[in-house]
C-alpha positions as CSV (number, residue, x, y, z in Angstrom):
1,M,-2.7,-13.6,-25.8
2,F,1.1,-13.9,-25.2
3,K,1.9,-16.7,-27.6
4,G,5.6,-17.5,-28.0
5,T,6.7,-16.1,-24.6
6,S,9.5,-17.8,-22.8
7,P,8.9,-19.8,-19.5
8,L,10.4,-16.7,-17.7
9,E,7.7,-14.5,-19.2
10,S,4.7,-16.9,-18.7
11,S,5.2,-18.6,-15.3
12,R,4.4,-17.5,-11.8
13,S,4.7,-19.4,-8.5
14,G,3.6,-18.4,-5.0
15,H,2.8,-14.7,-5.8
16,N,0.7,-13.6,-2.8
17,S,2.4,-10.7,-1.1
18,A,-0.8,-8.6,-0.9
19,H,-2.8,-11.6,0.2
20,G,-1.0,-12.2,3.5
21,H,1.1,-15.2,2.3
22,K,4.8,-15.5,1.8
23,E,6.1,-15.4,-1.8
24,V,8.4,-18.1,-3.1
25,S,9.0,-16.8,-6.6
26,V,7.4,-14.5,-9.1
27,S,7.4,-13.9,-12.9
28,F,5.4,-11.6,-15.1
29,K,4.5,-11.3,-18.7
30,I,5.4,-8.4,-21.0
31,G,2.4,-6.1,-21.0
32,E,1.2,-7.2,-17.5
33,K,0.3,-4.7,-14.8
34,V,2.3,-4.9,-11.6
35,V,2.7,-2.9,-8.4
36,Y,6.1,-1.4,-7.5
37,P,6.4,-0.6,-3.8
38,N,5.9,3.1,-3.0
39,H,5.4,4.0,-6.7
40,G,2.2,2.1,-7.5
41,I,1.0,0.6,-10.8
42,G,3.4,0.0,-13.6
43,V,3.4,-2.1,-16.8
44,I,6.1,-4.6,-17.8
45,E,7.4,-3.2,-21.1
46,K,10.4,-5.4,-21.6
47,I,12.3,-8.4,-20.1
48,T,16.0,-7.9,-20.8
49,T,19.2,-9.7,-20.0
50,T,22.4,-7.8,-19.4
51,E,25.9,-9.1,-18.6
52,I,27.2,-7.6,-15.3
53,A,30.7,-8.6,-14.1
54,G,30.7,-11.6,-16.3
55,T,27.2,-12.8,-15.0
56,Q,24.0,-12.7,-17.0
57,N,21.3,-10.8,-15.2
58,S,17.6,-10.5,-16.2
59,F,15.6,-7.4,-15.6
60,Y,12.0,-6.3,-15.8
61,L,11.7,-2.9,-17.5
62,L,8.7,-1.2,-15.9
63,R,6.9,1.9,-17.0
64,L,5.3,3.6,-13.9
65,K,1.8,5.0,-14.4
66,A,2.3,7.9,-12.0
67,T,5.3,9.5,-13.7
68,E,5.6,7.7,-17.1
69,S,9.2,7.0,-16.0
70,T,10.9,3.6,-16.4
71,V,12.5,1.4,-13.7
72,M,14.7,-1.7,-14.2
73,V,14.0,-4.4,-11.6
74,P,16.3,-7.4,-11.2
75,I,14.1,-10.5,-11.7
76,A,16.2,-12.4,-9.1
77,N,15.4,-9.8,-6.5
78,A,11.7,-9.1,-7.5
79,V,10.3,-10.8,-4.4
80,D,12.6,-9.1,-2.0
81,I,11.9,-5.7,-3.6
82,G,8.2,-6.4,-3.2
83,L,7.1,-6.4,-6.9
84,R,3.7,-7.9,-7.0
85,A,0.5,-8.2,-9.0
86,P,-2.4,-5.8,-8.2
87,I,-5.0,-7.1,-5.8
88,N,-8.0,-8.9,-7.4
89,N,-11.6,-7.7,-7.5
90,S,-12.7,-9.6,-4.4
91,Q,-10.1,-7.9,-2.4
92,C,-11.3,-4.4,-3.3
93,D,-14.2,-4.8,-0.8
94,R,-11.8,-6.0,1.8
95,L,-9.5,-3.0,1.2
96,L,-12.4,-0.6,1.6
97,K,-13.5,-2.4,4.8
98,I,-10.0,-2.0,6.3
99,L,-10.0,1.7,5.4
100,S,-13.3,2.2,7.2
101,A,-12.3,0.2,10.3
102,D,-10.9,1.7,13.6
103,F,-7.2,1.6,14.2
104,T,-4.7,1.6,17.1
105,N,-3.1,4.8,18.3
106,P,0.3,5.4,16.6
107,P,3.4,6.5,18.5
108,I,3.1,10.1,19.8
109,D,6.5,11.2,18.6
110,W,6.3,11.9,14.9
111,K,9.8,10.5,14.2
112,D,8.9,7.2,15.7
113,R,5.6,7.3,13.9
114,Y,7.2,8.1,10.6
115,K,9.7,5.3,11.0
116,E,6.9,2.8,11.7
117,F,4.8,4.0,8.8
118,L,7.8,4.0,6.4
119,E,8.4,0.3,7.1
120,R,4.8,-0.4,6.2
121,M,5.0,1.6,3.0
122,K,8.2,-0.2,2.0
123,T,6.5,-3.6,2.0
124,G,4.4,-2.7,-1.0
125,D,1.4,-4.4,0.7
126,I,-1.6,-2.2,-0.1
127,F,-3.4,-3.3,3.1
128,H,-0.4,-1.9,5.1
129,V,-0.5,1.2,3.0
130,A,-4.2,1.6,3.9
131,E,-3.4,1.5,7.6
132,V,-1.0,4.3,7.1
133,L,-3.5,6.3,5.0
134,K,-6.3,6.2,7.6
135,T,-4.1,6.9,10.6
136,L,-2.4,9.9,8.9
137,T,-5.8,11.2,7.7
138,Y,-7.1,11.1,11.2
139,L,-4.0,12.9,12.6
140,S,-4.2,15.5,9.9
141,L,-7.6,16.5,11.0
142,S,-6.5,17.3,14.5
143,K,-3.1,18.9,13.9
144,P,-0.6,19.9,11.2
145,L,1.5,17.0,10.0
146,S,5.3,17.2,9.6
147,F,6.4,17.8,6.0
148,R,7.5,14.1,5.7
149,E,4.2,12.8,7.1
150,K,2.3,15.1,4.8
151,R,4.2,13.7,1.8
152,M,3.6,10.2,3.0
153,L,-0.1,10.8,3.4
154,E,-0.3,12.0,-0.2
155,R,1.7,9.0,-1.4
156,A,-0.4,6.5,0.5
157,R,-3.6,8.1,-0.8
158,Y,-2.4,7.9,-4.4
159,L,-1.3,4.3,-4.0
160,V,-4.7,3.2,-2.6
161,I,-6.8,5.1,-5.1
162,S,-4.8,4.2,-8.2
163,E,-4.8,0.5,-7.4
164,L,-8.5,0.4,-6.7
165,A,-9.2,2.3,-9.9
166,T,-7.0,-0.1,-11.9
167,V,-8.5,-3.2,-10.5
168,C,-12.1,-2.0,-10.5
169,R,-11.6,-0.5,-14.0
170,K,-12.9,2.9,-12.9
171,S,-11.5,6.4,-13.1
172,E,-9.7,7.7,-10.1
173,C,-12.3,10.5,-9.7
174,M,-15.0,7.7,-9.3
175,V,-12.9,5.8,-6.7
176,E,-11.9,8.8,-4.7
177,P,-15.4,9.4,-3.1
178,M,-15.5,5.7,-2.0
179,V,-12.1,6.0,-0.3
180,D,-13.1,9.3,1.3
181,D,-16.3,7.8,2.7
182,A,-14.4,4.9,4.1
183,L,-11.9,7.2,5.7
184,R,-14.7,9.3,7.3
185,K,-16.1,6.2,8.9
186,S,-12.7,5.2,10.2
187,C,-12.0,8.6,11.7
188,S,-15.5,8.7,13.3
189,K,-15.0,5.3,14.9
190,H,-11.6,6.3,16.2
191,T,-13.0,9.5,17.7
192,R,-15.6,7.6,19.5
193,T,-13.1,5.0,20.8
194,T,-10.7,7.7,21.9
195,S,-13.5,9.5,23.8
196,V,-14.6,6.4,25.6
197,T,-11.0,5.6,26.5
198,K,-10.5,9.1,28.0
199,A,-13.8,8.8,29.9
200,F,-12.7,5.6,31.6
201,S,-9.2,6.8,32.3
202,K,-10.4,9.9,34.2
203,P,-9.8,9.6,38.0
204,S,-13.0,9.3,40.0
205,N,-14.0,12.2,42.2
206,A,-16.1,10.1,44.5
207,V,-15.2,10.3,48.2
208,I,-14.7,7.0,50.0
209,A,-16.3,7.0,53.4
210,H,-14.4,5.5,56.3
């Protein structure tokens, strides 16, 4: 399909960031779909080399699906930046299971919570993004989110839905109900867990006889 490409365009080694393994190096082909942290799916349009301060530097030119804007990513820093391939088909079920599972209570202070969630979002790992999505979804049902958290919730939701749609080759409107159903299950489980925890934490009113 990509005959005549250079080794840079056709090789990949150790690309497993969304799979829970550490990456060693990464290369992509022109025309290949990738995930850019916090922005989602993009396509490699060009691989260019530019001289900067007397040194030759190679870049991926990405076109982002969300905005149709382009981004230049230094190939040498692609791993550190978090550029990765989309998850595979078998991982779609795993992602939906994670979305439907219970979760631990986040920090009470929204600033601490936002800082923690921001670090997860920056990794580009869609499974970390899913954790942010379900936690913020639950919190949004019980109280108004801060402006920053509301924006983060919208971003996390878009990232999860768009990647699932791309990998499953379905429209986003078909994937959305699947995500919503998983989130409902997660929120329901957490509500039950929280209720049980509160019940056990209440002080006993029993009188101890002497």
